[in-house]
DRENZA-291260 format. One record per residue (C-alpha): residue number from 1; residue in three letters; z, x, y. Coordinates in pm, 1 decimal. Example, Ala and Ser with C-alpha at 12.3 -4.5 7.8 and 13.67 -1.06 7.14 Angstrom:
residues 2
@pos = 1	code = ALA	c3 = 780.0	c1 = 1230.0	c2 = -450.0
@pos = 2	code = SER	c3 = 714.0	c1 = 1367.0	c2 = -106.0
end
This chain:
residues 336
@pos = 1	code = MET	c3 = -3927.7	c1 = 926.8	c2 = -294.7
@pos = 2	code = ASN	c3 = -3608.5	c1 = 1041.6	c2 = -463.4
@pos = 3	code = ILE	c3 = -3353.6	c1 = 756.5	c2 = -459.9
@pos = 4	code = ARG	c3 = -3144.5	c1 = 839.2	c2 = -763.5
@pos = 5	code = HIS	c3 = -2825.8	c1 = 893.2	c2 = -556.8
@pos = 6	code = ILE	c3 = -2817.6	c1 = 520.9	c2 = -482.3
@pos = 7	code = SER	c3 = -2605.6	c1 = 411.1	c2 = -776.4
@pos = 8	code = SER	c3 = -2611.8	c1 = 36.0	c2 = -721.1
@pos = 9	code = LEU	c3 = -2777.3	c1 = -227.0	c2 = -505.7
@pos = 10	code = ASP	c3 = -2512.8	c1 = -486.9	c2 = -583.4
@pos = 11	code = HIS	c3 = -2363.4	c1 = -461.8	c2 = -233.9
@pos = 12	code = PHE	c3 = -2701.5	c1 = -558.6	c2 = -76.6
@pos = 13	code = THR	c3 = -2791.0	c1 = -915.9	c2 = 8.0
@pos = 14	code = PRO	c3 = -3118.3	c1 = -1044.2	c2 = -148.3
@pos = 15	code = ALA	c3 = -3291.3	c1 = -988.6	c2 = 187.1
@pos = 16	code = GLU	c3 = -3157.1	c1 = -632.4	c2 = 214.3
@pos = 17	code = ARG	c3 = -3263.0	c1 = -558.8	c2 = -144.3
@pos = 18	code = ARG	c3 = -3618.4	c1 = -677.5	c2 = -74.1
@pos = 19	code = LEU	c3 = -3633.2	c1 = -467.1	c2 = 244.1
@pos = 20	code = PHE	c3 = -3502.9	c1 = -167.3	c2 = 52.6
@pos = 21	code = TRP	c3 = -3780.3	c1 = -179.0	c2 = -205.0
@pos = 22	code = GLU	c3 = -4040.1	c1 = -237.1	c2 = 65.2
@pos = 23	code = TYR	c3 = -3901.8	c1 = 66.8	c2 = 247.5
@pos = 24	code = ALA	c3 = -3905.2	c1 = 273.2	c2 = -74.5
@pos = 25	code = ASP	c3 = -4265.9	c1 = 178.0	c2 = -149.3
@pos = 26	code = ALA	c3 = -4375.7	c1 = 261.2	c2 = 205.4
@pos = 27	code = LYS	c3 = -4198.3	c1 = 596.2	c2 = 207.5
@pos = 28	code = SER	c3 = -4306.1	c1 = 701.6	c2 = -141.9
@pos = 29	code = LEU	c3 = -4644.4	c1 = 812.3	c2 = -5.9
@pos = 30	code = LEU	c3 = -4491.7	c1 = 1024.0	c2 = 270.0
@pos = 31	code = PRO	c3 = -4320.1	c1 = 1364.8	c2 = 250.2
@pos = 32	code = PRO	c3 = -3943.1	c1 = 1327.3	c2 = 193.8
@pos = 33	code = LYS	c3 = -3744.9	c1 = 1320.0	c2 = 517.3
@pos = 34	code = PRO	c3 = -3368.3	c1 = 1280.8	c2 = 582.2
@pos = 35	code = ILE	c3 = -3266.3	c1 = 933.2	c2 = 693.3
@pos = 36	code = SER	c3 = -3069.8	c1 = 925.4	c2 = 1016.4
@pos = 37	code = GLN	c3 = -2727.8	c1 = 771.0	c2 = 965.0
@pos = 38	code = LYS	c3 = -2413.1	c1 = 855.7	c2 = 1152.4
@pos = 39	code = PRO	c3 = -2069.2	c1 = 810.4	c2 = 994.0
@pos = 40	code = PRO	c3 = -1884.6	c1 = 484.8	c2 = 1057.8
@pos = 41	code = LEU	c3 = -1673.9	c1 = 465.9	c2 = 1371.0
@pos = 42	code = PRO	c3 = -1296.1	c1 = 505.6	c2 = 1327.7
@pos = 43	code = GLN	c3 = -1076.0	c1 = 199.8	c2 = 1361.9
@pos = 44	code = SER	c3 = -767.8	c1 = 255.6	c2 = 1577.2
@pos = 45	code = LEU	c3 = -443.1	c1 = 65.6	c2 = 1530.6
@pos = 46	code = GLN	c3 = -275.5	c1 = -113.0	c2 = 1820.3
@pos = 47	code = PRO	c3 = 100.5	c1 = -164.2	c2 = 1766.0
@pos = 48	code = GLN	c3 = 202.1	c1 = -528.8	c2 = 1790.3
@pos = 49	code = ILE	c3 = 527.8	c1 = -685.8	c2 = 1911.8
@pos = 50	code = TYR	c3 = 644.0	c1 = -1045.0	c2 = 1869.2
@pos = 51	code = ARG	c3 = 687.7	c1 = -1253.1	c2 = 2188.5
@pos = 52	code = SER	c3 = 909.4	c1 = -1556.8	c2 = 2138.5
@pos = 53	code = GLU	c3 = 787.5	c1 = -1722.8	c2 = 2458.8
@pos = 54	code = SER	c3 = 436.6	c1 = -1748.0	c2 = 2316.0
@pos = 55	code = SER	c3 = 538.7	c1 = -1750.4	c2 = 1946.1
@pos = 56	code = SER	c3 = 278.0	c1 = -1483.6	c2 = 1874.0
@pos = 57	code = TRP	c3 = 228.6	c1 = -1114.2	c2 = 1802.8
@pos = 58	code = VAL	c3 = 73.5	c1 = -930.7	c2 = 2099.2
@pos = 59	code = ALA	c3 = -37.9	c1 = -574.9	c2 = 2168.7
@pos = 60	code = LEU	c3 = 242.7	c1 = -342.5	c2 = 2274.2
@pos = 61	code = GLU	c3 = 169.1	c1 = -195.6	c2 = 2617.0
@pos = 62	code = LYS	c3 = 240.1	c1 = 169.4	c2 = 2687.5
@pos = 63	code = ASN	c3 = 506.8	c1 = 91.1	c2 = 2946.0
@pos = 64	code = GLN	c3 = 692.7	c1 = -122.2	c2 = 2690.8
@pos = 65	code = ARG	c3 = 799.6	c1 = 176.8	c2 = 2485.0
@pos = 66	code = GLY	c3 = 1172.6	c1 = 212.1	c2 = 2415.6
@pos = 67	code = SER	c3 = 1406.0	c1 = 506.6	c2 = 2449.6
@pos = 68	code = CYS	c3 = 1391.2	c1 = 830.7	c2 = 2252.2
@pos = 69	code = LEU	c3 = 1618.6	c1 = 923.6	c2 = 1966.8
@pos = 70	code = GLN	c3 = 1873.9	c1 = 1176.1	c2 = 2084.5
@pos = 71	code = ARG	c3 = 1948.2	c1 = 1494.8	c2 = 1894.4
@pos = 72	code = GLY	c3 = 2185.2	c1 = 1413.5	c2 = 1612.3
@pos = 73	code = SER	c3 = 2074.5	c1 = 1049.3	c2 = 1592.9
@pos = 74	code = ILE	c3 = 2009.5	c1 = 898.6	c2 = 1252.0
@pos = 75	code = LEU	c3 = 1678.3	c1 = 743.3	c2 = 1150.5
@pos = 76	code = LYS	c3 = 1678.9	c1 = 533.0	c2 = 835.2
@pos = 77	code = VAL	c3 = 1349.5	c1 = 519.7	c2 = 645.5
@pos = 78	code = VAL	c3 = 1243.4	c1 = 290.7	c2 = 362.6
@pos = 79	code = SER	c3 = 915.1	c1 = 308.6	c2 = 170.7
@pos = 80	code = TRP	c3 = 798.4	c1 = 43.5	c2 = -76.7
@pos = 81	code = ASN	c3 = 477.8	c1 = -23.8	c2 = -271.1
@pos = 82	code = LEU	c3 = 446.0	c1 = -403.7	c2 = -284.6
@pos = 83	code = GLN	c3 = 191.5	c1 = -423.4	c2 = -571.4
@pos = 84	code = TRP	c3 = -91.0	c1 = -619.1	c2 = -408.2
@pos = 85	code = SER	c3 = -257.0	c1 = -730.9	c2 = -733.8
@pos = 86	code = GLY	c3 = 26.5	c1 = -928.2	c2 = -889.6
@pos = 87	code = PRO	c3 = 60.0	c1 = -1306.7	c2 = -858.0
@pos = 88	code = GLY	c3 = 247.6	c1 = -1452.3	c2 = -561.2
@pos = 89	code = PRO	c3 = 200.2	c1 = -1166.6	c2 = -310.0
@pos = 90	code = ALA	c3 = 334.3	c1 = -1372.4	c2 = -18.2
@pos = 91	code = GLU	c3 = 647.7	c1 = -1483.6	c2 = -203.4
@pos = 92	code = ARG	c3 = 713.0	c1 = -1132.4	c2 = -333.2
@pos = 93	code = ALA	c3 = 676.2	c1 = -976.0	c2 = 13.3
@pos = 94	code = SER	c3 = 917.9	c1 = -1231.5	c2 = 158.4
@pos = 95	code = VAL	c3 = 1178.6	c1 = -1157.6	c2 = -109.1
@pos = 96	code = ALA	c3 = 1135.7	c1 = -781.3	c2 = -55.7
@pos = 97	code = LEU	c3 = 1212.7	c1 = -813.7	c2 = 316.4
@pos = 98	code = GLU	c3 = 1501.9	c1 = -1052.3	c2 = 247.9
@pos = 99	code = HIS	c3 = 1642.5	c1 = -785.2	c2 = 18.8
@pos = 100	code = LEU	c3 = 1611.9	c1 = -519.7	c2 = 290.4
@pos = 101	code = GLU	c3 = 1778.3	c1 = -750.9	c2 = 542.8
@pos = 102	code = GLN	c3 = 2071.4	c1 = -797.9	c2 = 304.7
@pos = 103	code = LEU	c3 = 2104.1	c1 = -420.5	c2 = 264.9
@pos = 104	code = PHE	c3 = 2056.3	c1 = -307.2	c2 = 625.2
@pos = 105	code = GLY	c3 = 2180.6	c1 = -609.8	c2 = 818.7
@pos = 106	code = THR	c3 = 2030.6	c1 = -868.0	c2 = 1054.0
@pos = 107	code = THR	c3 = 2005.6	c1 = -610.5	c2 = 1334.3
@pos = 108	code = PRO	c3 = 1930.2	c1 = -279.8	c2 = 1158.1
@pos = 109	code = ALA	c3 = 1974.7	c1 = 30.7	c2 = 1369.6
@pos = 110	code = ASN	c3 = 1680.0	c1 = 270.8	c2 = 1380.1
@pos = 111	code = LEU	c3 = 1524.3	c1 = 147.3	c2 = 1056.0
@pos = 112	code = VAL	c3 = 1161.2	c1 = 232.1	c2 = 977.1
@pos = 113	code = ILE	c3 = 988.4	c1 = 50.1	c2 = 689.9
@pos = 114	code = MET	c3 = 669.9	c1 = 190.3	c2 = 537.9
@pos = 115	code = LEU	c3 = 489.1	c1 = -54.3	c2 = 308.9
@pos = 116	code = GLN	c3 = 195.9	c1 = 27.7	c2 = 83.1
@pos = 117	code = LYS	c3 = -55.7	c1 = -193.9	c2 = -95.9
@pos = 118	code = VAL	c3 = 4.7	c1 = -486.4	c2 = 135.4
@pos = 119	code = SER	c3 = -235.9	c1 = -774.3	c2 = 70.1
@pos = 120	code = HIS	c3 = -363.4	c1 = -1022.1	c2 = 328.6
@pos = 121	code = GLN	c3 = -131.5	c1 = -1290.0	c2 = 189.8
@pos = 122	code = ALA	c3 = 169.0	c1 = -1056.4	c2 = 202.8
@pos = 123	code = LEU	c3 = 90.9	c1 = -963.8	c2 = 564.3
@pos = 124	code = GLN	c3 = 73.6	c1 = -1329.5	c2 = 669.3
@pos = 125	code = ALA	c3 = 414.2	c1 = -1388.8	c2 = 510.3
@pos = 126	code = ILE	c3 = 569.3	c1 = -1085.1	c2 = 683.8
@pos = 127	code = LEU	c3 = 442.1	c1 = -1199.5	c2 = 1025.7
@pos = 128	code = LYS	c3 = 638.9	c1 = -1526.1	c2 = 989.2
@pos = 129	code = ILE	c3 = 972.9	c1 = -1370.6	c2 = 891.7
@pos = 130	code = PRO	c3 = 1225.3	c1 = -1392.7	c2 = 1182.3
@pos = 131	code = TRP	c3 = 1388.1	c1 = -1061.8	c2 = 1082.5
@pos = 132	code = ALA	c3 = 1053.4	c1 = -884.9	c2 = 1125.1
@pos = 133	code = GLN	c3 = 980.5	c1 = -1064.4	c2 = 1451.8
@pos = 134	code = GLN	c3 = 1317.1	c1 = -983.4	c2 = 1610.2
@pos = 135	code = ASN	c3 = 1359.3	c1 = -619.7	c2 = 1508.1
@pos = 136	code = PHE	c3 = 1025.4	c1 = -446.3	c2 = 1458.7
@pos = 137	code = VAL	c3 = 695.4	c1 = -339.4	c2 = 1607.7
@pos = 138	code = LEU	c3 = 414.5	c1 = -359.0	c2 = 1350.8
@pos = 139	code = THR	c3 = 127.8	c1 = -114.3	c2 = 1328.7
@pos = 140	code = ASN	c3 = -116.8	c1 = -397.9	c2 = 1262.5
@pos = 141	code = VAL	c3 = -117.1	c1 = -774.8	c2 = 1229.2
@pos = 142	code = ALA	c3 = -472.1	c1 = -817.8	c2 = 1100.8
@pos = 143	code = THR	c3 = -641.1	c1 = -720.3	c2 = 777.4
@pos = 144	code = PRO	c3 = -862.9	c1 = -410.7	c2 = 815.0
@pos = 145	code = THR	c3 = -1229.8	c1 = -497.6	c2 = 850.4
@pos = 146	code = SER	c3 = -1527.4	c1 = -356.6	c2 = 664.1
@pos = 147	code = LEU	c3 = -1674.8	c1 = -36.5	c2 = 802.1
@pos = 148	code = TYR	c3 = -2015.5	c1 = -201.7	c2 = 769.4
@pos = 149	code = ILE	c3 = -1947.3	c1 = -333.8	c2 = 1118.5
@pos = 150	code = ASP	c3 = -2082.7	c1 = -129.0	c2 = 1409.8
@pos = 151	code = ILE	c3 = -2224.1	c1 = 164.1	c2 = 1213.7
@pos = 152	code = PRO	c3 = -2450.7	c1 = 374.5	c2 = 1439.7
@pos = 153	code = GLY	c3 = -2794.3	c1 = 457.8	c2 = 1306.8
@pos = 154	code = ASP	c3 = -3115.4	c1 = 283.3	c2 = 1210.9
@pos = 155	code = SER	c3 = -3084.3	c1 = 250.1	c2 = 833.3
@pos = 156	code = PHE	c3 = -2881.7	c1 = 19.3	c2 = 611.5
@pos = 157	code = ILE	c3 = -2970.6	c1 = 224.1	c2 = 302.3
@pos = 158	code = LEU	c3 = -2683.9	c1 = 469.6	c2 = 332.9
@pos = 159	code = LYS	c3 = -2420.2	c1 = 200.0	c2 = 362.8
@pos = 160	code = VAL	c3 = -2215.2	c1 = 252.4	c2 = 49.1
@pos = 161	code = PRO	c3 = -1966.3	c1 = 20.6	c2 = -124.6
@pos = 162	code = TYR	c3 = -1656.7	c1 = 227.6	c2 = -42.6
@pos = 163	code = TRP	c3 = -1714.4	c1 = 155.9	c2 = 328.1
@pos = 164	code = MET	c3 = -1608.1	c1 = -200.5	c2 = 257.6
@pos = 165	code = ALA	c3 = -1249.0	c1 = -293.6	c2 = 340.7
@pos = 166	code = ALA	c3 = -1005.5	c1 = -264.5	c2 = 49.1
@pos = 167	code = PRO	c3 = -808.6	c1 = -574.1	c2 = -53.3
@pos = 168	code = TYR	c3 = -486.5	c1 = -392.1	c2 = 38.1
@pos = 169	code = PHE	c3 = -362.8	c1 = -159.9	c2 = 312.3
@pos = 170	code = THR	c3 = -52.7	c1 = 9.6	c2 = 456.7
@pos = 171	code = LEU	c3 = 185.3	c1 = -134.6	c2 = 714.4
@pos = 172	code = MET	c3 = 459.2	c1 = 33.6	c2 = 917.1
@pos = 173	code = MET	c3 = 748.5	c1 = -156.5	c2 = 1072.2
@pos = 174	code = ILE	c3 = 905.5	c1 = 45.8	c2 = 1354.9
@pos = 175	code = PRO	c3 = 1225.6	c1 = -31.4	c2 = 1554.8
@pos = 176	code = ARG	c3 = 1151.7	c1 = -225.4	c2 = 1883.9
@pos = 177	code = TYR	c3 = 1357.8	c1 = 20.8	c2 = 2139.2
@pos = 178	code = LEU	c3 = 1231.4	c1 = 337.1	c2 = 1967.7
@pos = 179	code = GLY	c3 = 996.0	c1 = 511.3	c2 = 2209.7
@pos = 180	code = LYS	c3 = 722.9	c1 = 772.0	c2 = 2185.0
@pos = 181	code = CYS	c3 = 881.8	c1 = 1109.4	c2 = 2251.0
@pos = 182	code = GLY	c3 = 820.2	c1 = 1475.4	c2 = 2182.7
@pos = 183	code = ILE	c3 = 738.4	c1 = 1548.9	c2 = 1818.2
@pos = 184	code = ILE	c3 = 990.6	c1 = 1779.6	c2 = 1651.1
@pos = 185	code = ALA	c3 = 944.7	c1 = 1674.5	c2 = 1289.7
@pos = 186	code = GLY	c3 = 728.1	c1 = 1472.1	c2 = 1055.9
@pos = 187	code = LEU	c3 = 798.7	c1 = 1258.5	c2 = 750.9
@pos = 188	code = VAL	c3 = 560.0	c1 = 1094.1	c2 = 505.5
@pos = 189	code = GLY	c3 = 660.3	c1 = 866.8	c2 = 221.7
@pos = 190	code = GLY	c3 = 517.9	c1 = 630.7	c2 = -31.9
@pos = 191	code = ASP	c3 = 342.3	c1 = 602.3	c2 = -364.7
@pos = 192	code = MET	c3 = 205.4	c1 = 951.1	c2 = -430.2
@pos = 193	code = ASN	c3 = 73.5	c1 = 869.4	c2 = -781.6
@pos = 194	code = ALA	c3 = 223.1	c1 = 1194.8	c2 = -904.8
@pos = 195	code = ILE	c3 = 166.1	c1 = 1161.3	c2 = -1278.7
@pos = 196	code = ASP	c3 = 89.6	c1 = 1513.8	c2 = -1400.6
@pos = 197	code = ALA	c3 = 358.8	c1 = 1783.2	c2 = -1383.9
@pos = 198	code = PRO	c3 = 160.9	c1 = 2018.9	c2 = -1150.0
@pos = 199	code = GLU	c3 = 144.7	c1 = 1741.4	c2 = -888.9
@pos = 200	code = HIS	c3 = 519.1	c1 = 1774.6	c2 = -834.5
@pos = 201	code = GLU	c3 = 465.8	c1 = 2126.6	c2 = -699.4
@pos = 202	code = LEU	c3 = 174.4	c1 = 2066.8	c2 = -460.2
@pos = 203	code = HIS	c3 = 400.0	c1 = 2024.4	c2 = -155.4
@pos = 204	code = LYS	c3 = 520.7	c1 = 2383.7	c2 = -196.8
@pos = 205	code = ALA	c3 = 171.6	c1 = 2536.3	c2 = -157.3
@pos = 206	code = SER	c3 = 135.3	c1 = 2773.7	c2 = 138.4
@pos = 207	code = GLU	c3 = -124.5	c1 = 2552.0	c2 = 305.8
@pos = 208	code = VAL	c3 = 107.5	c1 = 2248.2	c2 = 278.1
@pos = 209	code = GLU	c3 = 469.0	c1 = 2369.0	c2 = 305.4
@pos = 210	code = LEU	c3 = 647.0	c1 = 2033.5	c2 = 292.7
@pos = 211	code = LYS	c3 = 1001.9	c1 = 1969.6	c2 = 175.2
@pos = 212	code = ASP	c3 = 1086.8	c1 = 1704.1	c2 = -83.5
@pos = 213	code = VAL	c3 = 1393.8	c1 = 1491.8	c2 = -5.9
@pos = 214	code = TRP	c3 = 1463.3	c1 = 1478.8	c2 = -380.7
@pos = 215	code = GLU	c3 = 1518.4	c1 = 1855.5	c2 = -378.1
@pos = 216	code = ASP	c3 = 1759.0	c1 = 1859.7	c2 = -81.7
@pos = 217	code = ALA	c3 = 2048.2	c1 = 1807.4	c2 = -322.9
@pos = 218	code = PRO	c3 = 2078.4	c1 = 1896.7	c2 = -691.8
@pos = 219	code = ALA	c3 = 1863.2	c1 = 1656.8	c2 = -889.6
@pos = 220	code = PRO	c3 = 2067.9	c1 = 1413.7	c2 = -1098.4
@pos = 221	code = PRO	c3 = 2033.1	c1 = 1428.9	c2 = -1477.1
@pos = 222	code = ILE	c3 = 1789.6	c1 = 1186.3	c2 = -1635.3
@pos = 223	code = PRO	c3 = 1999.6	c1 = 884.6	c2 = -1730.8
@pos = 224	code = VAL	c3 = 2077.8	c1 = 823.4	c2 = -2095.9
@pos = 225	code = LEU	c3 = 1891.3	c1 = 507.2	c2 = -2186.4
@pos = 226	code = LYS	c3 = 1897.0	c1 = 289.2	c2 = -2492.5
@pos = 227	code = PRO	c3 = 1582.8	c1 = 302.0	c2 = -2713.5
@pos = 228	code = PHE	c3 = 1440.9	c1 = -17.9	c2 = -2564.0
@pos = 229	code = GLN	c3 = 1499.8	c1 = 91.6	c2 = -2201.8
@pos = 230	code = LYS	c3 = 1247.2	c1 = 275.7	c2 = -1989.6
@pos = 231	code = ASP	c3 = 1287.2	c1 = 431.3	c2 = -1645.3
@pos = 232	code = PHE	c3 = 973.1	c1 = 625.9	c2 = -1562.6
@pos = 233	code = THR	c3 = 1070.3	c1 = 677.9	c2 = -1198.0
@pos = 234	code = TYR	c3 = 1304.2	c1 = 965.7	c2 = -1279.6
@pos = 235	code = PRO	c3 = 1065.2	c1 = 1186.7	c2 = -1481.6
@pos = 236	code = ARG	c3 = 751.8	c1 = 1087.1	c2 = -1295.2
@pos = 237	code = ARG	c3 = 872.0	c1 = 997.7	c2 = -945.7
@pos = 238	code = MET	c3 = 561.6	c1 = 814.7	c2 = -828.9
@pos = 239	code = ASP	c3 = 720.9	c1 = 745.4	c2 = -489.1
@pos = 240	code = LYS	c3 = 836.6	c1 = 1035.6	c2 = -270.4
@pos = 241	code = PHE	c3 = 946.1	c1 = 1145.3	c2 = 75.3
@pos = 242	code = PHE	c3 = 811.3	c1 = 1471.7	c2 = 217.3
@pos = 243	code = TYR	c3 = 906.8	c1 = 1613.7	c2 = 556.9
@pos = 244	code = THR	c3 = 866.8	c1 = 1911.2	c2 = 786.6
@pos = 245	code = GLY	c3 = 1017.1	c1 = 2031.7	c2 = 1112.5
@pos = 246	code = LEU	c3 = 1360.7	c1 = 2011.5	c2 = 1274.4
@pos = 247	code = VAL	c3 = 1510.5	c1 = 1740.8	c2 = 1057.9
@pos = 248	code = GLU	c3 = 1796.8	c1 = 1718.2	c2 = 810.5
@pos = 249	code = THR	c3 = 1818.7	c1 = 1448.5	c2 = 544.8
@pos = 250	code = VAL	c3 = 2139.7	c1 = 1275.2	c2 = 443.8
@pos = 251	code = ALA	c3 = 2225.3	c1 = 1014.9	c2 = 181.5
@pos = 252	code = LEU	c3 = 2219.9	c1 = 647.8	c2 = 281.5
@pos = 253	code = THR	c3 = 2505.2	c1 = 413.3	c2 = 196.4
@pos = 254	code = GLU	c3 = 2293.9	c1 = 96.1	c2 = 171.6
@pos = 255	code = PRO	c3 = 2067.5	c1 = 157.4	c2 = -135.5
@pos = 256	code = GLN	c3 = 2161.2	c1 = 13.7	c2 = -472.0
@pos = 257	code = ASP	c3 = 2111.7	c1 = 345.6	c2 = -647.5
@pos = 258	code = LEU	c3 = 2152.2	c1 = 698.7	c2 = -510.1
@pos = 259	code = ALA	c3 = 2004.1	c1 = 1019.6	c2 = -646.2
@pos = 260	code = GLY	c3 = 2118.5	c1 = 1297.8	c2 = -417.5
@pos = 261	code = ARG	c3 = 1978.8	c1 = 1219.7	c2 = -73.1
@pos = 262	code = LEU	c3 = 1721.7	c1 = 975.0	c2 = -207.3
@pos = 263	code = GLY	c3 = 1812.2	c1 = 610.7	c2 = -264.1
@pos = 264	code = ARG	c3 = 1635.8	c1 = 333.8	c2 = -453.2
@pos = 265	code = VAL	c3 = 1620.3	c1 = -32.2	c2 = -349.4
@pos = 266	code = GLY	c3 = 1487.6	c1 = -345.9	c2 = -516.6
@pos = 267	code = ILE	c3 = 1600.4	c1 = -250.1	c2 = -865.4
@pos = 268	code = GLY	c3 = 1563.3	c1 = -550.9	c2 = -1094.3
@pos = 269	code = LEU	c3 = 1453.6	c1 = -773.7	c2 = -805.4
@pos = 270	code = GLN	c3 = 1264.8	c1 = -1082.7	c2 = -924.9
@pos = 271	code = THR	c3 = 1139.3	c1 = -1409.7	c2 = -782.5
@pos = 272	code = GLU	c3 = 948.2	c1 = -1718.3	c2 = -893.7
@pos = 273	code = VAL	c3 = 578.7	c1 = -1750.5	c2 = -805.9
@pos = 274	code = GLU	c3 = 279.7	c1 = -1970.6	c2 = -881.7
@pos = 275	code = ALA	c3 = 32.3	c1 = -1802.7	c2 = -1117.3
@pos = 276	code = GLY	c3 = -268.4	c1 = -1876.0	c2 = -1334.8
@pos = 277	code = GLU	c3 = -198.7	c1 = -1807.4	c2 = -1702.9
@pos = 278	code = ASP	c3 = -461.9	c1 = -1676.9	c2 = -1941.1
@pos = 279	code = GLU	c3 = -438.0	c1 = -1570.0	c2 = -2304.0
@pos = 280	code = MET	c3 = -583.6	c1 = -1236.3	c2 = -2404.8
@pos = 281	code = THR	c3 = -636.3	c1 = -1089.4	c2 = -2751.1
@pos = 282	code = GLU	c3 = -562.0	c1 = -720.4	c2 = -2798.5
@pos = 283	code = SER	c3 = -700.0	c1 = -540.5	c2 = -3102.7
@pos = 284	code = LYS	c3 = -566.4	c1 = -211.3	c2 = -3235.9
@pos = 285	code = PHE	c3 = -541.7	c1 = -24.2	c2 = -3563.6
@pos = 286	code = VAL	c3 = -199.9	c1 = -15.4	c2 = -3727.2
@pos = 287	code = ARG	c3 = -172.9	c1 = 192.8	c2 = -4044.5
@pos = 288	code = GLY	c3 = -546.2	c1 = 174.3	c2 = -4095.0
@pos = 289	code = LYS	c3 = -571.8	c1 = -200.7	c2 = -4045.7
@pos = 290	code = LEU	c3 = -714.9	c1 = -383.1	c2 = -3748.8
@pos = 291	code = VAL	c3 = -443.2	c1 = -603.2	c2 = -3600.8
@pos = 292	code = GLU	c3 = -504.2	c1 = -863.3	c2 = -3334.2
@pos = 293	code = LYS	c3 = -220.8	c1 = -968.8	c2 = -3106.2
@pos = 294	code = LYS	c3 = -233.9	c1 = -1238.4	c2 = -2840.7
@pos = 295	code = HIS	c3 = -42.0	c1 = -1207.6	c2 = -2515.8
@pos = 296	code = LYS	c3 = -18.0	c1 = -1386.3	c2 = -2183.4
@pos = 297	code = VAL	c3 = -172.8	c1 = -1248.8	c2 = -1862.1
@pos = 298	code = TYR	c3 = -101.1	c1 = -1389.3	c2 = -1515.9
@pos = 299	code = TYR	c3 = -322.5	c1 = -1384.5	c2 = -1204.5
@pos = 300	code = SER	c3 = -294.9	c1 = -1493.7	c2 = -843.7
@pos = 301	code = ASP	c3 = -571.7	c1 = -1727.9	c2 = -724.9
@pos = 302	code = ASP	c3 = -732.2	c1 = -1450.6	c2 = -519.8
@pos = 303	code = GLN	c3 = -713.6	c1 = -1205.0	c2 = -808.3
@pos = 304	code = ALA	c3 = -869.4	c1 = -1456.8	c2 = -1049.5
@pos = 305	code = ARG	c3 = -1159.6	c1 = -1521.4	c2 = -810.2
@pos = 306	code = ARG	c3 = -1237.4	c1 = -1150.7	c2 = -786.7
@pos = 307	code = ILE	c3 = -1199.0	c1 = -1071.5	c2 = -1157.1
@pos = 308	code = PHE	c3 = -1386.7	c1 = -1368.0	c2 = -1299.2
@pos = 309	code = SER	c3 = -1655.8	c1 = -1399.8	c2 = -1033.0
@pos = 310	code = GLY	c3 = -1996.0	c1 = -1410.6	c2 = -1200.8
@pos = 311	code = VAL	c3 = -1863.8	c1 = -1412.7	c2 = -1558.1
@pos = 312	code = GLY	c3 = -1810.1	c1 = -1783.7	c2 = -1597.8
@pos = 313	code = LYS	c3 = -1527.3	c1 = -2014.3	c2 = -1504.1
@pos = 314	code = ARG	c3 = -1190.6	c1 = -1950.0	c2 = -1663.5
@pos = 315	code = ASN	c3 = -964.4	c1 = -2244.7	c2 = -1732.8
@pos = 316	code = LEU	c3 = -638.1	c1 = -2088.7	c2 = -1621.9
@pos = 317	code = VAL	c3 = -317.6	c1 = -2280.7	c2 = -1674.3
@pos = 318	code = HIS	c3 = -121.2	c1 = -2292.5	c2 = -1349.1
@pos = 319	code = LYS	c3 = 252.3	c1 = -2258.8	c2 = -1385.4
@pos = 320	code = ARG	c3 = 556.0	c1 = -2119.8	c2 = -1208.3
@pos = 321	code = ILE	c3 = 680.6	c1 = -1793.3	c2 = -1355.9
@pos = 322	code = SER	c3 = 953.2	c1 = -1539.3	c2 = -1289.1
@pos = 323	code = THR	c3 = 814.2	c1 = -1197.5	c2 = -1202.1
@pos = 324	code = TRP	c3 = 914.3	c1 = -860.7	c2 = -1055.7
@pos = 325	code = VAL	c3 = 883.3	c1 = -830.6	c2 = -678.8
@pos = 326	code = SER	c3 = 688.8	c1 = -509.9	c2 = -744.1
@pos = 327	code = ASP	c3 = 619.2	c1 = -262.7	c2 = -1022.6
@pos = 328	code = HIS	c3 = 773.3	c1 = 1.0	c2 = -790.5
@pos = 329	code = PHE	c3 = 1122.7	c1 = 40.3	c2 = -654.4
@pos = 330	code = GLY	c3 = 1158.4	c1 = 101.9	c2 = -284.1
@pos = 331	code = ILE	c3 = 1290.9	c1 = 443.1	c2 = -179.9
@pos = 332	code = ALA	c3 = 1515.9	c1 = 515.3	c2 = 117.8
@pos = 333	code = THR	c3 = 1664.8	c1 = 810.4	c2 = 304.1
@pos = 334	code = GLU	c3 = 1832.5	c1 = 902.4	c2 = 633.9
@pos = 335	code = SER	c3 = 1722.6	c1 = 1185.9	c2 = 859.5
@pos = 336	code = GLY	c3 = 1870.1	c1 = 1327.8	c2 = 1172.8
end
């Protein structure tokens, strides 16, 4: 039996591993035959709204939808990668939303927030924030589950590791009286991981044909920075807004920093968090000599459990540190 496409059995339990080898031994004497296994079932999202009378998030019913945006109305959109892996994800998420509340007000009009790399801890913090409860419908209030659950078919062998739920996910926060109406346009935003130069042209391909908000107005010159300063967001632009359809973008007034019709929020935003401190030694050659340099590394409790699981206990020093809310700025735009 040919089983070389099974790269690892680490995701099996001891019982599953024993059954696998028993299955392989039994099948090795038979002619090869495809194993029946259907793809995992899709998981649908049910928008959730906060009910003060029950102090809980509940499913939004279809007849609870709000009114449609009228032609000429303005929709404000913010996108922010919250960096799930850094220490203090709950504290950092709370500060990020506090920052947005300061910018857009306690009762923001037609504001959509698209968050990426939201951890379980960050989600739990967001669910408790009054500003989120009073103004938004959330796409989900529970961490996505593993696709190992309810997979049709009669074989566990084709269950692969990437069917397991990731430790982070996306979350959309949508205005509460914004209803489901006819679709006349589409907008997508977030961390596009556009590192190589050709990736900045992919949206122009004939099979894609999306517009980049950055290009709706002349791009600003790259700022003149001092030798010790770095601002990779201008030349690389990891985070973007693309759109299509009957929509026109305009510049927001709320962001801290404007570049044409694209704004940036959260610049320089920091907070204090609890973290486990470890000391790492980095070795590199400098002018032909091997130089070792020690530096501090900080982990959240959850991150430390995942990284150091099975490699021995690490005696991390717990302390309170000042850290960036995220390694990304948020981006914002208006469309009408």
